[in-house]
N, C-alpha and C positions, 0 to 999 in steps of 0.2 A: 420827666425822668424821675424814677423812684429812688429812694434812699433815705437815710436817717435825717437829712436836712431838707427834705422835700415834704410834700403833702401826704405821701403814703409810702409804705415799704413792705417788703417781705421779711421774714425772719426764719432762720434756723437756729434753734437754741442748743448750745453746746456746753456741756459741763466739763470743767477742767479738773486736773488732779491736784491742783493747789490754788490758793487764793493769795494774790500779791499784786502790788503795784507794778506797772510796766516801766522799764527804763527807756527813756527817749533815745539814748545813745544806741540802744539795740535796734530801735526802729530805723534810725538813720543809717546804721551799719548795713541793714538789709533793705534799704530804700530802693525804689525802682531805678534801674539803669538801662541803657540801650543795649547792654550786652545780651547776646543770644545764648540760651542754655543748650544742653545736649539734645533737648527735644524740640529745638527750633522756636522757643518762646522767649519773650522778654517779660520779666515780672518783678514785683517788689512792692513795698509799702509807699503810699503817698498820703498827703494830708487828707482829712475827711472831706470828700466831695470835690477835691481839687487834684485832677490827674497830673498836673504839672508841678505841684509842690512836693519836693522830695527832701525838704530840710526843715521847714517850719514846724509842722505837726502841733499847731497851737491847741487844737481841741483834744489832743492826747494828754494834755497836762493842765487843763482848765479846772479840774475838780479832783479831789482826793480819792473819790470812789470810781468815777467813770473816765475811761480813755476812749476817744473816738479817732479812728483812722480808716484808711481804705486800702484795699488790695487791688493793684492794677495788673492786668494780664493782657499782653499783646500777642495775638496769634495770627498766623497766615492761613488762608484757606483758598484753595483753587476753585474756580467756577466749575460746578458740575456739568453745565452745558458745554463748556469748552473741553472738559475732559472727555465727554462722550463723543464730541465731534472729532477730536484728534485721535481718539481710539478707533473710531470707524475708518478714518483715513489710513491709519497705520495697518489695520487689518486688511483693508482693500489693497494696499501696496504690497503687503507680503503675499497675499493670495495671487496678485497679478504676476508676481515673480515666481510663482509655482510652489510656494511654501504652503504646507498644511497648517492652519491656525485653529487649534483646539482650545478648550476652555482654559487649560493651564497656561498656554501661550497668551491668551487674551488677558489673563490675570497679570502676567508678567509685564505686558505692554501697558496695561492700565496703571500699575504701580510705578513704572518708570515715567509715564506721562504725568501722573499726579505729583510725583516728587519734583519733576522739572518745573511744572507750573507753580507749585507751592513755593519753591525757592525764589521765584520771580514776583510773587504776589506781595501786595502791600500789607503791612501789619495792621490789624484791626484791634483797637484797644477796647477793653471792658473794665469796669470798675465796680467793686463790691464793697459796700461799707461794713465796718466792724465796730462793735461796741463792747469793750471789756469792762466787766463789773468786778472790781477787786474785792468788794465785800462778800460777794456770793461765789466767786470763782467761776464765773460764767461768761462765755463769749457768745455774743449775738451776731450772727452773720446775715447780712442783708440780701439773702437769696433763698428761694425755696427749692433750689435744684441741688441734689446731693452731689452731682457731678461737678457743679460749679463751686461748691463749698469745700470739697476735699483739698484742692490746691491751697486754699486759704489756711486750712488747718495744718497742712504740711509746712508751710512757711512760718506759721505761728509757733510750731514746735521747734523749728530750726532757729528762730529768732530769740525766743524766750525760754526754751527748754521746758515748755509746759504742754502736756498732752491735753487735748480737748476733743470731745466726740459728741455728735448729736444725741440728744436724749431720745429714748424709744419708749413706747407705751408698754405698761406692765399688763394691761388688760385688753379687752375687746373694744376698740374705739367706735366701730359702727354701732355696737350695742349701746354704748354711752351716748353717742349722737342721738339715737332713737329715744333714749330716756330724756335727754334735754328737750327734744322736739315735743314730746308728749307731756312734759311737766309744766308747771306753772312758773317756773324759774329755778335755775340750778345754782345754788350757792357755791362760790369758788373764790377763795383767797381774798375776802373782803369785797367781792363783787357778786352780782347775780347775773347769770347768763340767760339770754333769751335767743331763740332762733329768729332769723330775719326772713325766712321763707325761700331762700335760695340754697340749693344743694346739688351735689353730684352723687348719683347713685349707680350701683352696679349690681348685677345679679348675685344673689347669695348662693350657697351650695345647694339650696333646695329649689332654686329657680334659675338654673344655668342657661335655660333657653332664652331668658330675657336679655335684651341688649342694654348697654349702659345708657343712662339718660341724665340730662341736666335739667333742673327745674329752677326757674327764675321767679322770685317774688310771689310764691304761692305756698303757704304752709299746708293748705288742704291737698294740693297736688303731691307734695312730699309725703304727707301722711298716707295718701292713697297708694303711692308707690311702695311704702313700707308694708301696707296690707297685702300687696301683691307679691311680696317676697323679696323685694329689693333691699339693699343695705346701703346706708349713707356712707360715702367715702370722703366727702368734703362738705362742711356745713358753714354757712355764713352766720356769724353771731354778733350780738351787741352785748357788751358788759356794762352794767350800771353800778357805780360805786355805792356801797351800803351807807357810807358816811356822808356822801355828797351826791344825791340823785341827779344833779346837773352834770356830773362828770361821767361821760360815757366813752367807751372805746369800741370801735367796730372793726371786725376782721373776719377772715375766713380761715378755718383750721381743717387740715386734712388728716386722714387716719394715721399717717406717719408722723404727725405732730409738726409739720411744716406750716408756717403762717404766711398768708398772702393777703394783699389788700388792706393792711393795717392803716387806718386813717389816723394820721398824726395831728395833734392839736394845732389850732391856728394861733400863731404867736401874735402878740400885740404889734401894731404898726410901729415901725422904727426900733424894734427890739434888737439888742446886740446879738451877734452870732453865738456867743457863749451861752446867753440866756436861752436862745432857741434850742441849742444843743442839749442843755440840761432838761428843758421841758420835754423834748422828744425822747431823751434817754429815760426819763421817768415813765413815760407812756410805754415804751418798749419793755422796760423792766416789769411793769405791772402786768402786761400781757404774758411775758415769760413766766412770771410767778403763777399765773392762772394755768398756763399750759403744763407746767411742771406738776401742779396739783391734779390736773386731769390725767396726766400720764401715770400717776400712781393710784388712780381711782379703781 
């Protein structure tokens, strides 16, 4: 399982309209409950990494700068195979009774069957970790999916009255990725970035006939794809600290500035939970700083 207390995580970096500490009472007020909302979901805050803890929130108050907590969302989803089968049966029955079943009627039947099956389906929980940086007014959300992140931001606004939105690049990220690939090292926020040889590329406007490709562990193959008119959409990077060459952070960054596969530092054996949290929070913050620098490049 990925997340801020695991070995790796994704990140969406969101800037807020204010920087302040978060009130634990507000988290508890909007904690997860089994109540179903108007959209048929159950959602709310839980303690970081613990979908059952709706009151403790210890890692939300362990440090004056960082607050860690998670967003839990339970949703129901009907089986697509069952929907198709029941739809076929319903269509056959109506046709057998002499009714004409056109596309509009099929749509109506499918919607009715889907609603019935969804209401009976079990809730499936999902948990997304969050890290609030009160010093920088920045919310780090442990997902690279814009669709998954938006409900987190909605509840964050409801809970704390703070608007937060994902950062966006000011320039051409595929062009910047190409510069990083071709360079000898890209200085960025106290670190130096180097490509690791894995990338996802898509056809540029000048080479639309090319199909999208993924390259694994080959800088030469990525460079060759660039020469053929492809553009890097996602690049695997390693960042080495200028002050401490032994400190490295490895992650993948896409052209929309979503981070995936961030390898979190290995804590010492027997380390306390709050120490692990602060160690990982520091790593996530360092990567967020780098990505913000790249966003404005």
